[in-house]
C-alpha positions in Angstrom: -123.3 -114.7 57.7 -124.5 -117.9 59.2 -125.0 -117.9 63.0 -123.5 -121.4 63.1 -120.5 -122.5 61.1 -119.4 -126.1 60.6 -116.1 -127.5 59.4 -115.4 -131.1 58.6 -112.0 -132.6 59.2 -112.3 -136.3 58.4 -114.2 -137.9 61.3 -114.2 -134.7 63.3 -116.7 -131.8 62.9 -116.2 -128.3 64.3 -119.5 -126.6 65.2 -118.9 -122.9 65.9 -121.4 -120.3 67.2 -120.9 -117.2 65.1 -122.6 -114.3 66.7 -119.6 -112.4 68.2 -121.3 -109.0 68.3 -123.7 -110.4 70.9 -121.2 -112.7 72.6 -123.0 -115.7 70.9 -126.1 -115.1 73.0 -128.8 -117.7 72.4 -131.3 -116.0 70.2 -134.1 -118.0 68.6 -132.3 -118.0 65.3 -129.0 -119.2 66.8 -130.7 -122.0 68.7 -132.5 -123.1 65.5 -129.2 -123.2 63.5 -127.4 -125.0 66.3 -130.2 -127.7 66.4 -129.8 -128.1 62.6 -126.0 -128.5 62.9 -126.3 -131.1 65.6 -128.8 -133.0 63.6 -126.4 -133.0 60.7 -123.6 -134.2 62.9 -125.8 -137.0 64.3 -127.0 -138.1 60.9 -123.6 -138.1 59.2 -122.0 -141.5 58.5 -118.5 -139.9 58.5 -118.7 -137.7 61.6 -117.6 -139.4 64.9 -116.4 -136.6 67.2 -117.6 -132.9 67.5 -115.6 -129.9 68.7 -118.0 -127.2 69.9 -116.7 -123.7 70.1 -117.6 -120.0 69.6 -116.3 -117.0 67.6 -114.9 -113.9 69.3 -114.3 -113.3 73.0 -117.1 -115.5 74.2 -118.1 -119.1 73.9 -121.7 -118.2 74.7 -123.3 -115.5 77.0 -126.4 -117.5 77.5 -130.0 -116.1 77.2 -130.5 -113.3 74.7 -132.1 -111.0 77.3 -132.8 -108.3 74.7 -135.0 -110.8 72.9 -136.6 -111.9 76.1 -137.5 -108.2 76.9 -138.9 -107.8 73.4 -141.0 -111.0 73.8 -142.1 -109.9 77.3 -141.3 -113.3 78.9 -138.2 -114.5 80.6 -135.9 -117.2 79.3 -135.4 -118.8 76.0 -138.1 -119.2 73.4 -140.4 -122.2 74.2 -140.3 -123.3 70.6 -139.7 -127.0 70.5 -136.6 -127.9 68.6 -135.2 -131.3 67.7 -131.7 -130.8 69.1 -129.8 -134.0 69.8 -127.1 -132.2 71.8 -129.5 -130.6 74.2 -131.7 -133.6 74.3 -128.8 -135.9 75.2 -129.5 -138.3 72.4 -126.1 -138.1 70.6 -124.1 -141.4 70.7 -121.0 -139.5 69.6 -118.6 -137.6 71.9 -118.5 -133.8 72.0 -115.5 -131.8 73.1 -116.3 -128.2 74.2 -113.5 -125.8 73.2 -114.3 -122.8 75.4 -112.8 -119.7 73.9 -114.1 -117.1 76.4 -117.2 -116.3 78.5 -119.6 -119.2 79.2 -122.5 -117.8 81.1 -125.9 -119.1 82.1 -127.2 -121.1 79.1 -123.7 -121.0 77.7 -122.4 -122.7 80.8 -125.1 -125.3 80.3 -123.9 -126.0 76.8 -120.4 -126.6 78.2 -121.6 -129.0 80.9 -123.4 -131.1 78.4 -120.1 -131.8 76.6 -118.2 -135.0 77.3 -114.7 -133.4 77.4 -113.8 -129.8 78.0 -110.8 -127.7 77.0 -110.7 -123.9 77.8 -108.5 -120.9 77.3 -106.8 -119.7 80.5 -108.8 -116.8 82.0 -112.1 -117.8 80.5 -115.0 -116.8 82.7 -117.8 -119.1 83.8 -121.0 -118.3 85.6 -124.2 -120.3 86.2 -126.5 -117.3 86.2 -129.8 -118.8 87.3 -129.8 -117.2 90.8 -129.6 -113.8 89.1 -132.5 -114.4 86.6 -134.9 -116.8 88.3 -136.4 -117.6 91.7 -134.1 -120.5 92.2 -130.3 -120.7 91.6 -128.6 -123.4 89.5 -128.7 -126.0 92.2 -128.1 -129.0 90.0 -125.1 -128.0 88.0 -122.4 -128.6 90.5 -124.1 -131.8 91.6 -124.2 -133.4 88.1 -120.6 -132.3 87.6 -119.7 -134.1 90.8 -118.1 -131.0 92.3 -117.6 -130.7 96.1 -120.7 -129.4 97.8 -119.2 -126.1 99.0 -118.1 -125.3 95.4 -121.4 -126.4 94.0 -123.1 -124.0 96.4 -120.8 -121.2 95.2 -121.8 -122.1 91.6 -125.5 -122.2 92.5 -125.3 -118.7 93.9 -124.0 -117.4 90.6 -120.4 -116.6 91.7 -118.0 -116.4 88.8 -115.2 -118.8 88.2 -112.2 -118.6 86.0 -111.0 -121.5 84.0 -108.1 -122.1 86.3 -110.4 -122.7 89.3 -112.7 -125.0 87.3 -109.7 -127.0 86.2 -108.6 -127.3 89.8 -111.9 -128.8 90.8 -112.0 -131.2 87.9 -114.7 -129.6 85.7 -112.2 -128.9 82.8 -109.9 -131.4 81.2 -107.3 -129.0 79.7 -106.2 -125.4 79.8 -104.5 -123.7 76.9 -103.6 -120.4 75.3 -106.0 -119.1 72.7 -103.8 -120.1 69.8 -103.6 -123.7 71.1 -107.3 -124.2 71.9 -108.5 -125.8 68.7 -105.2 -127.7 68.1 -105.5 -129.3 71.6 -109.2 -130.1 71.0 -108.3 -131.7 67.7 -105.6 -133.8 69.4 -108.2 -135.1 71.8 -110.6 -135.8 68.9 -107.8 -137.6 67.1 -107.2 -139.8 70.1 -110.9 -140.7 70.3 -110.8 -141.7 66.6 -108.0 -144.2 67.2 -110.2 -146.2 69.5 -112.3 -149.2 68.1 -115.7 -147.7 67.2 -117.6 -150.0 69.5 -115.2 -149.1 72.4 -115.8 -145.4 71.7 -119.6 -145.7 71.6 -119.9 -148.1 74.5 -117.6 -146.2 76.8 -119.4 -143.0 76.0 -122.7 -144.6 76.9 -121.3 -146.0 80.2 -119.7 -142.7 81.3 -122.8 -140.7 80.6 -124.9 -143.2 82.6 -122.5 -142.7 85.6 -123.2 -139.0 85.8 -125.0 -138.1 89.1 -128.6 -137.2 88.7 -131.1 -135.3 90.9 -133.5 -137.4 92.8 -137.3 -137.2 92.0 -138.1 -135.7 95.4 -135.4 -133.0 95.0 -136.7 -132.3 91.5 -140.2 -131.8 93.1 -138.7 -129.4 95.6 -137.0 -127.4 92.9 -140.2 -127.1 91.0 -142.0 -125.7 94.1 -139.1 -123.3 94.8 -139.1 -122.0 91.2 -142.7 -121.0 91.8 -142.1 -119.3 95.2 -141.6 -115.6 95.0 -142.6 -112.4 93.2 -142.8 -113.3 89.5 -142.1 -109.8 88.3 -138.6 -110.1 89.7 -137.8 -112.4 86.7 -138.4 -109.5 84.3 -136.9 -106.9 86.6 -133.6 -108.8 86.6 -133.6 -108.6 82.8 -134.7 -105.0 82.6 -132.0 -103.9 85.1 -129.4 -105.8 83.1 -130.5 -104.1 79.8 -130.7 -100.7 81.5 -127.3 -101.1 83.3 -128.7 -100.4 86.8 -129.3 -102.1 90.1 -132.5 -104.2 90.1 -135.3 -103.3 92.5 -136.7 -106.6 93.7 -139.9 -107.3 95.5 -139.0 -110.7 96.8 -142.5 -112.0 97.6 -145.9 -110.8 96.6 -147.1 -111.2 100.2 -144.7 -110.7 103.1 -145.8 -113.9 104.8 -144.8 -116.0 101.8 -141.2 -116.0 102.9 -142.2 -118.1 106.0 -144.1 -120.5 103.7 -141.0 -121.5 101.7 -141.3 -125.1 100.5 -138.9 -127.6 102.2 -137.8 -131.1 101.5 -139.9 -132.3 104.4 -143.0 -130.6 103.0 -142.3 -132.3 99.6 -142.0 -135.7 101.3 -145.3 -135.1 103.0 -146.9 -134.3 99.7 -145.5 -137.4 98.1 -146.6 -139.5 101.0 -150.1 -138.0 101.0 -150.4 -137.9 97.2 -151.1 -134.2 97.3 -149.6 -131.4 95.2 -149.8 -128.2 97.1 -149.0 -128.7 100.8 -146.1 -126.4 101.8 
């Protein structure tokens, strides 16, 4: 069975992750097939709108941690793929139809979509705080979510679809049987628009999304490197072994007091240095 299925309905393509036994976790093979599907959508002269969904009880569970443990390194494979969806180079709108769990990297696939419809009770989590040395600080920001809710998201609290609809992250809520019909209705509306209007409006709305400033990106890079690196794999081992993780926190106790700050980053940028905490 293919790990990604595509269906064509006139100008609308459905791109469906099809690894339900692993909750559509992002294995190397699944990522490669997704990239191929998105290239096909991009290059098609007929395709104008995509509906992105999953098979089974999950949209996507994110990182395939079993594969990470086998590889001995955290996170997704570093293999470079030409993936116009992840690269943000598509000039065609994408509707995420979230059929269930959207966790970690699966949440990131949802947030890249232009419009979002989800089944009631779907569970969302930005899991970076559980797996890395820095939580998902940017996701609530680029979604223009109020700061307190963005902070909750960054600390890997779980949200249900109803809550994310309330804060404006989701456009529609449906029952499971209505998920794809509602997504198709949204796609059909987009297809009624003049082609230039659809393309130009999409370009404008994407350009208006908030971004993270260069100095905050520098701070994030420093914070991602601050702490005991073995905690990255320990979080994944504990998940796989269904036990509580045993974290070190810092390699040296004094490192906690040397946490990078925005002020230290500004001093670096002002002095042209790279390593002044």
